[in-house]
N, C-alpha and C positions, 0 to 999 in steps of 0.2 A: 086567384088572388089578384092577378093582373099587375103585380109589382115587378120591377126589374132590379137585378142585383145592385146596379149602380146607385139606386136610391138609398141603399144601406151603407155603401162603402165610401167613407170619407177619404181614406188613404189605404196604403198597404197594411197599416197597423190599427187603424181606428174605424170602428163601426158606429153608425148612428141608428138607433132603433126608432123607426118612423111611425110605427103603430103605437097604440097606448099600452106598452108593455109595463107591467107593474109587479112589485112584490106584493102578492095578494095577502100573504101572511108570512111570518117567520117565527122561529123558536130556538131556544138554547137550553142546553143542559151542561152543568159544570160540576167540578169537584169542590172540596171544602175550602181550599186556599183561594180559589176564584170567588167563591161566595162571600168570603171574608173581605174581599177587596172593595174599592170604592164604587164599583159598578154592580155589586152583589144584588141589589134590589131590582135590577133590570133583567136578571136571568130567570127563566121560567122554572127551572128545576135545579136545585142545589143538593148534591149528595154530601153527607157528613163524613164519608170515608172514601178513600181512593179506589176501593173495590166495587163501589156502587152495587153492593149486594151480590156480587159475583165471586167466583172462586179464584180468578186470576185477573191481572191487570188488563190483559188483552180482551177478555170477556167484558170487563168493565168499560173499556173504550167502545166496544160494540153496543153496549147498553146505552151509553151516552148518545151515540148516533141514532139508534132506534128511537130514543126518547125525543130527540130534537125533531126528527121527521114526523113522528106521530103527533106531537104537539102542534106542529105547523099545520098538519091536516085537520086536527081538531078545531083549531082556531078558525079555519076557513069553512068548517062544517062539511068537509069532504072525506072520502075514503080513498084507499089505495087504488081502487078501480077508476077513480076520477082523474088519475095522473097517468100521463103517457110515458114518461121516462124519468128516472132519477139519474142525475149527473153528479157523481160524488167521488171523493178521494180521501186518502189519509196518508200517514207517514210510514206505515209498516210495509214490509216486503210484499209485493204483489197486491197492494191495496186490500189486504185481507179483511180489515174492518168493514170496508165498503162492500166487499163481496158477500160476506155473511149477513150484513144488514139488508142488502137487496134481496137475498134469498128469503129472509123472513117476511119482507114486505110484499114480495111477488110483484114487483114493478120492473119493467124493462130497464136495464142498466147500461149506462155509459160510464165506465170507470176512467177517471183522469188523475194524473199525477203532476203536480207542479210544486212539490215540497210545500213550504209554508205559503206559497202564492195560490194554493188550490182553492181557497175560498172565492176569489174573484175569477179564477180560471173557470170554475164550474158555473158561477153566476153569469159570466159573459156568454158562455155557450148555451146555457138555458135560455137566456134572453134572445139570443140569435135564432134558436130553433123556434121559439114562440113567435118572434117577429116575422120570420119567414113563412109561418103557417105549417111547418112540418109537425108540430105538436100543439095541442091546445093548452096543456099545462105541463110544467116540468118542475121537478124539485132539484135544487142545488144544495149540496151538503158536504161537510167535511168534519174531520175530528182529529184530535191528538190527545195524548195522555203522557204525563210526565214520566211515569215509570216504564211504559212500553217504549217510548222514544229513547230513554236512557239505556235500556237493555239492548236496543238494536244499534244505536249509533255510538254510544260511549261505554260507560260502565254501569252495570246494574246498581240500583240504589243501595242494595245491601252491601255492596263493595266498599262504600264509604270513601271513594276517591276524591281527592281535593281538586277544586276548580279555581281558575283565576277570576278576577273581578269582571273580565270581559265576557264570561260565560253567561248564558241566559237560562231561564226556567221555562221549560215547555209547559204550556197551558193545558190543563186537563179539562176537556170540554168538547162540545160539538155544537154546530149551528146548522140550521136548515132554512132555506127560503123557498117558498112556493111561488112560481112565476106564471103569470097568465095575462090575459088581455082584460083591461078595464078594472073597475073597482075603485077603492079609496086608498090603497096602499101607495107607497112611494113609487114614482115612475123611474124606470131604468132607461136612461137616455143615450149614453155613450159607453163604449168599451174600447180601451186601448190595449192591444196585445203586445207584450214586451219581447225584446230580443235577449238572447243569452249574452251576458256580460261577465267576463272573467278577468279580474285585475291581478291574478296571481297569488291571492291569499290562500294559504294552506292550513291555517290553524282552525280546526273544527270547534274550538272554544271562543272564536271571535267571529260570529256570524254577522254581527252588525257592520263591521268594516267590509266584509265580503259582499254583502247585499246592497249596501248604500249606492254604489255606482249604477246598479240595475234600476233602482228606484228613480234616480236622477234621469236616466235615459228614458224611462217610460213617462215620467212626469213632463219632461221637456217635449216629448213627442205628442203627448195629449194636448198640451197648450198650443203647440204649433199647428196641429191638425184641426183643432176645433176653433181656433181663434180666441179661446178663452184665456184668462189670466188667473192667478191665484185669488185675486179679489172678487172673481165671479162666484167663489165658493165661500160658504160660511165655515166649512171645516174640510181640511184635507188631512187624511191619515195614511201613514204607511203601516205595513203589516206587523213587523216585529223586529225593527231595527234597534229598539231600546236605547239605553243611554249612550251606547257607543256609536251606533249608526245614525241616530237622529240628528245630532249636531253636524255630522258630515254632510247629510243631505241639505240641511237648512243653509249651511254656509256655501255649499257648492251651487245650489239654486240661486242664492243671492248673487254670487259672482257671475252667473249666467243671465242676470237681469230679472229674476223671478223672486220678488219679495214675498215670502210666506209667513212673515212675522204676524203673530196673532191669530192665524187660521190653521197653522200646521201642528199636528200632534202625531204620536205613534201609539198604535194599539198596545204594544208591549210595555209602554209606560202608563197607559190608562187602566189596564186591567188589575194592576196591583198597586198598593200604596207604598210609599218609600220605607215604611216601617217593616214591611214584609221582607223576609230573607229570600230574595229572588235574583241575587247577583246584579246583572245589568238590566234585568227586566224580563218580560214575557216573550215567548217565541212559540212556534208550532202553528199548524193549520188553524187551530182553534183560537189563536190570538186575535186575528182579524175577524174570524167568523163570529165569535161570541160578542165582540164589541159592536160589529156591524148589525147582526141580526137581533141583538138585544138593545143596547143603548142607542145607537144611531137611528135605527128604524123607529124606536119610541120617540125620539126627538123630532124626526121628520113627520111622523104622524100627528104630533101635537103642534106642529108649526113652529117649534122653537129653533129648528134648522130648516133652511129652504133648499140649499144645494150642498151636497157632500161628494167629495171624490175619495174613493177608497182605493189605495194603491198597495195591493198585497205583495209581499216580497218573499222570495224563496231561494234557498241554497240547494242546488241540484247535485249534492254530493251523495255518495253511497258509502257504507262502511268499508267496502273494498277499495274504492277509488282513493280515499284519503290515506288508507294504510299503505297504498302503493306510491304515495308521495305526490299524487296529482293535486293541482290547485282546485279551487271550488268555483265552478260555473254557477252564476246566479241569474235570476229573472224576476220581473215584476209585472203584474197585470193590474190595470186600473179600470174601475167601473164608476160612472157618475150616477148618483141617485138624487132625485128631486122630490120636493114635498108632496105628500099624498093627497092634497086637496084635488077635487075633480076639476 
């Protein structure tokens, strides 16, 4: 290759992809509530029930991830044998959805966990491996399911436990992006890797307040490292801060001198309509994944968007940690995508 690491490294946290790294294809699979939302027409596969034809919710989530990966391959006219590695993650203990999916696909696996930031964590690493020449093609994927997440982190759906308005609705879905060199898909130009930020929030029903400071940290770092401003982007989205965390980020960034008015949105607010009963909005790995690999990629490919910054947010709690009274450490990872024209 002849390239030096310094060509890729902007700073300790930001990487620039100097080769023509692209999202060759992408695909999404979602549940019924997501299909009924305002972005429903942008999703490749919509199931009409939460079980996705399976016997349990965990198997349904696995089906969603398998669908997203296979559809991304089909769009590119490729098979599993054409992909060097799948970099994927989910919210369940030991990344079990990812592990079973990779077993079925028979693709070398790098499992990653970043909670709800996993969509951009996996995409950043896929782009880095392709840019460095370690792999020719990589798949980045993640998934979440409302019922599996509730069973693991809070109360099973059947329990009927009451939730406060600050709670969020875990998105049922999966997204996958096929990363390679060249083609007509959106270019992947930068990735900014976040630091863990913990502001002492302990309420697992208020993820928006907990994750907002991590988003601010990563966004500020991205703009400082790249020399870009919010006005360099047509759209900046956070992962799943929803109606609680979104205004916190917007106001905080404004105080720091970054005006994101008119270009900033949150995937947790985009995926559902106000009429849907989702409390403060969407959350989960699939929140940013299905919006990015569905709607955003579509708009980039059509030239309706030129530059997009996706800052996926994640709460790094476990069922045990918050039961023991620990606060919630959070993180955010950002990836810059630019229009797919050659």
